[in-house]
N, C-alpha and C positions, 0 to 999 in steps of 0.2 A: 686222615694222612698227615693234613697240615695242623692238625692239634698234636699228632703225635712227633712233628718235626721240631715241635717247641719246647721239646725233654730236652735238646741238642744244642739249645742256645746257651750263649757263655754266660746269661743271668741268670737260671737255670742250675748252674752248678750241678748238675750229676754228671756228665762226661768223665771226670776224673774218677767217680769210683765206679763206674761202670768198666771204666780201662783197667782198674784195680781189679775188679773181679776179674776180666778178662789173662791180668797177667797171671793171676792163681788159678784160672784152670789150667792156662798154659802149662804151668811149673809144674802140677799134677799129671798133667798128658805126658809130660817129659817122666816124670819119674815112674810111672804105670808103662811108660813104650821102653825102658829100661830094664825094669821085671818081667814083662811078657819074653822080654828079648833075652832072658839067661834059659832059654832052651835052644840055643842055637850056639850063645856064647857065655863064657864065666866073667861073674863081675868080679874085676879086680877090687882091690882092698882101698885103694885110693878114692874108688867110685860112690862107696856107700854109703861118705857122708854128705858127697853130692846129692845123692836121691832121697836120702833122710831130711836133706837141710830145703830142698826141693818140693817134696811133699809137706813139710812144716810151713813153710813159706808161702807156698800155694792157699790152703788152707786158712793159715792167718788171712791172707790179702782177700781171699774170698768171704769171711766172714767180714771183717771189716767193711767191706767195699759194700755188703746187703745191708747193715746195720746202718751204715753210713748214708745209702742210698732214701734208706726209711727215713731218715731222722732228717732227709732235705722234701723230702716228700711232704711230711707234717709241717715242717715250715712252711715250705712255697704254699700248703694249705690254709697257713696260720696266715700267713699273710696276703693271701688272697684273700680272704673275710675284712679285709680292711678297706669297706667304704669309703676312706678318709681321701686315701688316695686319688689323684686328677684321671689315671689310667693304671688299669689294670693287664699288664701283659701275658699272663697264662692263663688262658679263658677254658681254658679245658677243666681244671678244677673249681670243684662247688662251695657256692653259699656257705662259712661258717662264723655264725654270728658270735654261737654260745662260748666263742676262745676270749672273747673280749669280756662278753657280761662275767667270765671268772675270771678276771683281771683283777689287779691289786687293791683293798680297798687302801684310797687315800683320801684323810683332811688336810684341807687346807685352809686356813686362820689368817683375816687380815681383811686386807680393806685399800680401794685405791687402784693403782696401775700395775703395782706390784705384785698384787694377788693375781689379779688377772694377767697378768706375762707367766706365772708357774700353770693356771690351768689351759691356759694357751697349747701350753709345750706336752702337759700330761695327758690334753683329750688325745693322744695319739697313738697311746700307751695300755688304755683303760675307760671301763665306763663305771667303773664303782668309784667316783669322784665325787666329794661333798666339799664346798664351798660355805665356808663359815664368815658371814659377811659382817659388816659394821653396820649398825640401826641409828644415823643419826644427824640431825642436819647441821649444815653451813653456817648456822650464823643466821640463815635469808629467812625473811619474814614472808609467808606462807601467803600463795593469792587467796579472794576471798571463797575462789574454787574448791581447793586443795581446805579451804576451816571446815566449808560449809561438806563436802564428801568426806572430809575426818580419812585423808590421805595421808601415809607414816610418809617417811622421808626415803625413798626407796635408790635414791643412786646408785649406791655399790653394788645394790644385788640384782638392778637394772644391767650395770656394765658387766656384771660378768655370768650372766644369761647372756650375752654377747659375745662374750669370750669364749665361752663353750659351744658356741651356738656351728653348726657346719660350715653357715655360708657367713661369716660374720657382718661383711658390707652391709647385703640385703636386711639383716636382724638388725643393725645397727639404726639403717633408715626407718626401720616401720618401728621400733619403740622409740625413738625419738620425734616421730610425728606431732608434731605442738596446733593445738585447736586454735583456729583465733574470732569465733562465735565469742558473742558476749558473757555465756551462759559456761562456757564449758575455757575461755579463754584462762593461760597459765597452766591449763591441764596437756599431758601429753598420752598418747596411743600406749605407751607403757601402766600409766595412774590408774586408767582407765579399764585397763585389762584387767590388774590387778584386784582391782575394786570388782569386776565383776565375778570372776573366782573366787571373790572373798563370799560373795552371797552365794555363789552357787553350792561353793563349799561348806559354809556356814564355821571356815576354821579359814584365819590369816597364813600361818603355818603350811596347811595342806592346799593354798590359793598357791602360794608360791610352785610347790612340788608339781601340783596339775597345770601353771601356767608352763613350767619349763618340760613338761611331756608334749602340753600341745603345740611348744613349739619347735617341740625336735630336740632337744639341746643331749649332749654326754653327760650323764651324770647329772647330780642336783645341786642347786642353790637353795643356804635356808638362812634365815636372817639371824644373829646373835640370840636377840631376841625380840618379841613380839610386842614388847613395850616402849613409848617412846622413851629413848633417852637425848641425857645432855653431855658432851664431854667436857668435862672443866679442869683446871688448871689454876695451882697455887704456886706462883713467885716465893722467891727467897725473900723478899722485901713483905712477905703477906698480902699483897697483892692478889684477887680472885678473877679469871676469867670461866666468861661459863656460856662462851659462844665459841667453837671447835673451828671456823675459821680465822677466828681473829687471833687463837692463841699465839700463832709463828709471827705476827706482824706486832703485838701489844710487847710479847718479848723479845725482838730485833730492835725496838724505838727504846723501850726500856734497859738499862744495865745489870737486872735480875735476872738470873736465870729458872728455868722449871724447875721447882722444891719437888712436889709430888703432880700427879694427875689422877683425878677420881671421875668414877658415873655416876650420875647425879638420875631419879632415885637408886641410891647403893645395894638394894635387896631385888634389884631386876632379876629376872628367873628366867634360865634360859629357853628355847623355843622347843616343843617337842621332837624328838630326832635329833639333838644336836648331840647329846650328853653318850646316846645309844651310839651314834655313829665315831665318836674318839671310844669309846670302849671295842666296836670290831676294826677297829683300821689298823692295819699292816703298816702305815706311816703317816704319822703328824707333821705337817708341814708350816713351819711361823714365818711369815714377812715373804717377801720384803714389802717394805713401805715405813710411812712415815709412824716415827718410835710411839711416839707419846699419841698420835692422835687416830692411828689403824692399827696399830698391835698392841698395846698393852690395853687400850682398854675391853680388847674381845676376850682377853683374859680375866679381867677383872669379874665378868660376869660370875654369878653364883654356881660354883659346884663345877665350871670349866678346866680351872685351872688344877683341882684334885684329881679329876678324871686323866686330866691328862700325865701328872704324876704317875697315877695307878694304871696306866694303858704299858704292855707289854710290846707296842709299837716300838718302829725305827723315828727317833724327833730328832728333825732336822731344821738351824733357823735358816732360814737365806741371807747374808748380809746386805745391806746399802751397800750400793758403791759409791755415791756422796754421800755427803753432812747432807742436811737440813739448816738452812738460815732460821734460827729462833726456837732452835729444838734440839739441835745436836751438835751445837756449834764446836768444832775439836774434837769434839768424840773420834775416839780410836776402835778399833773391831770389840776389844776390850770392852771399854766402854757402856758397848750397845748391849752385849751381853748381861753385863754386871747390873744394868737398867731393866730388862726383864728378870732377873734372877731376886734381886733388892725387892719388886712385886710380889713376884709368886714363889719363888723358894728355890731349891734344885730339884737336878732331877726331871728339870722340865728340856732340856738339851740334850741331846748325845753327840751330833754332826753339827758343824759349822759348813757352809756353804761360801767361800768369799773369794773374791776375784783377785786375779793376778796382776789388778793396774794396768793392763795395755792400754791406754787410754789414749787417743792423741790429746795432746798439748793445747790446741788452740781450743780445742774444746773446755780442757779444764779449765783455762786461760775465763774463757766467757761465765765459768761456776762460779770462779775463784771474785767476778767482778760482782756478784751476784752473794756473795757473801758464803760461797758454800765451796768446800775441799774432799781430794779422793780420802776416803777412810783407812786411813795407817790398821796395817796388819802388826801389831803387837803381839805375834804370837807365844809367846811366853806366859805373857798376863794372862791367854787363854786358857792355854793347856793350866795352869795353875784351878784354872775354876772345872777343871773335870771336863771338858768341853773338848771332841776330837777337831781336826782343821782338813779341809777338804778343798785345795786348791784350784780355780776354773777361771778361764778367761771368758767372763758374764760378760764383761759390756759390748754393746755394739750402739752405733750411731742413726740415732732415727730420725730425721732432720734435724734440728736445732739443739738436739736432747742426746742425752746420755741414757742408755735405756738395759735393763737384763737379756741376757739371750733366753728366751722362752726353751727352746732345743739343748739349750745346754745343762740348764738346769732342772728340767725331766728327764736326759739323758743318766744325769748323775746321779739324781733320786733312784730313779729305776733298776743303773746298777748296784744303790747301797741293797737293793728290795734283792735284787737276784746273787749279790754275793750273802744276802742273807738267808735264802735257799740253800745254798750250794753249801756254807758251810751245813747244813741240817739234812745234806744229802737227799736233796729236791732235783736231783741238776733230770731226772727224767719226765718228769714232773709236767703236765701241757702246759702250767703257769710260767713257769721257767723256760722252758724251750719257748715261746710266745713273748717274752719279754726277751730271753737274750736272740731269739732271731730280728724283733725291732730293732734292737739297739743296733745291731750286726748292718740293718738295713739301713738305719739313719744314720752311724758312721760312714759306710758307705758314701750317701748321697753329699755329706759333708762335706769328704774329703773330693769328692766330683764338684761341687763348688769351690771349695779353696781353691783346687787346680786352674779350675777359670780365670778367677781372680790373680793367680800369681801370673797369670798371661800378664797382666797391667802392670804390675808389679816387680823389681830390680833383683829386690833385695827382701829379705827372711827378716822374724822377728827374734830381736835378743833384749832380754830385756835391761834397762839400764835403770843408773842412781838418779834418787833425787840429792837436791844438796841439802841433807841434813845431818845435823850432826850425832842426834840419836837413834834415829830409825832408818833404815835403807827403803829406798823408794822402790816401786814397782815400773816404773815407766820400761819404755825401750829402748835401747841403745839408736837403734834405728832413727830415732826422735830427737836425737840430741843434735842436729844441725839445726830444728825446727828450733827448740828449744834455744838454742845461743844467739839464734837470728829474735825470738820473743823478748829474750835478756836484752839485745843489743837495743834493741828497737824501745825497751822499757827503759831502760836508761839513757836513750837519747831525751824520750820525752822527760824522765826526770829533770836531765841537765839544762833541756831547755825552757822547760817550768821553773830549771831552779834559779836562771840567768832571770827570767822573769821579773821571779821575785826580788833578785838581790838588785835586779832595777829598777822595782817598784821600790825597793827598798832605799835606795840612794836618793830618787827621785822623795820620797816623803822626806828623809833629810836634810834635803833640798831645800823642800817647803818648809818644815822646821824652823830650820836656818831662817830664812824669810821673814818665816812669822814672830821670829825672835826678837830681828832684828825691828820689823815692821813695831812690834807690839813696845820694843827698847825707845825706839823715835816715837811715839804716841806716850810716852811716858816724859820723856826728855821736854815733848812739845807741852804737855799738859803742867810740868812743875814749872816751865817758863810763862803760860798765859796763867797760872796763878799766880807766880810773883810778879808780874803786868798786873793785876788785878787789887793786888794787895800794896802797891805803890801807890796805882791811883789813886786808893781809898784812901792811904797817908796822906798825899797832896789835898783830894776833897776835901778831906777834916779841915788841915791849916788854914785854904782859902776859910774855912768856915769861920774858922776862929778870928781870923785876923779882919774879913767884916763884922765880925762882932762886934771887936775892939774898935774899930771905925766908927761903927755906929754911937756905940758908947761916948768915943772923944768928940762926936760931933755932939750930941745931946749936951 
């Protein structure tokens, strides 16, 4: 009985369709009563359309009510099969893991925190996720233990496994455990785990997949290649940097920009399973992440770019929110996309998800001090490249950093897949119903969170413009006061520094005048001293001559 009443809770959303069905039954009963009453009374002319309408509306209401009740039952069944939720409120429904196993196949290509953000959001919609991750050291010198065990640099692989885990915190603690004993110093649990899996399977790629199964992660993680590679950059002045982590530093110090990036060796083969995953994918997601050290190097591995071009999947590029010092200085949205197109060619990107720019100005200013800025959306140039744009509020504040919102990215990608299924007239397909139901649930949860946040905020969000003569900014007008205060503070600091500089200049000018006077006095003194010396010399010579004449006269 307790389970029966759960169907009448507001969250179940069944009452509305039940009421519609009851309304339909009532109308049909009314029509039947009128017809039965014909033996006693004659039906008036004006009552005929009323009776007919009652039958039509009644049957329609019953059919719509039954259809939507069944659809809602399936949606609740799907929602209840989601073990990733903290609580399940409809305990009378069965577990249906198969629905998630039949979710869309999504391939995510990249590396770093940007890739993990996308994975963290997508794991709530499907189990069929394949993360293709960069394998490269960061210029760090490997420890003796790493050299002895020949452990590949798998930092990005490890981070992706954490992002796809059900309990990320405990998974991170486990994989990051470092050993302090002499023989194992410099190694973490993840290194030993991958090495042991490789020994047991005899195949490095399979060892990563088996590690994912053992650790019970959603989807799978594949290194882009099983061979150790080096990400190199050639600058415009001809300088070559052969260390991935030193590229931004050296570029920032020099006045030369990146001319091209390449991987060494150049004929590196992809890991078995990578090309197959791309070929079978329903959606391929590129980025976000460091353009020249995480995104493009993966696409340079042999065969990957070709497979992406040939794939019929939806190809999505998630743009960075901020530029990166030493890599994408002053890059606009079109510059990011053009860089990928220049390396790989056209037909690599169908959609681009970019940020509305609703970033708190104080955080933007902090990034400005580090040499980074907001990526400006020059939409007209992007459209010329044949890429369709999707604008979303992607940014959120995580501690002291501006990050992508994993839920928004995942919702946008899943919505694209749903639209594609709807276009193919597959609204009654289990996959579509599951994704659509999950999207609705996620949107409801976000609206609830936003309502709670609004209680602590007085004004809503409205866009405002950056003071730029060429491009319109994306920030909110609600930050106008903050922007003005920041500008006033900056102007005061500039004025103060200007006054200090001017006072220093006046002091230096006075000091220079004093030095000039001193130098002129010293020169005059030297002239006087030299004159005195000359005169004394002449007097001495004269006295000598007179002495000589006296001596001669005496003789």
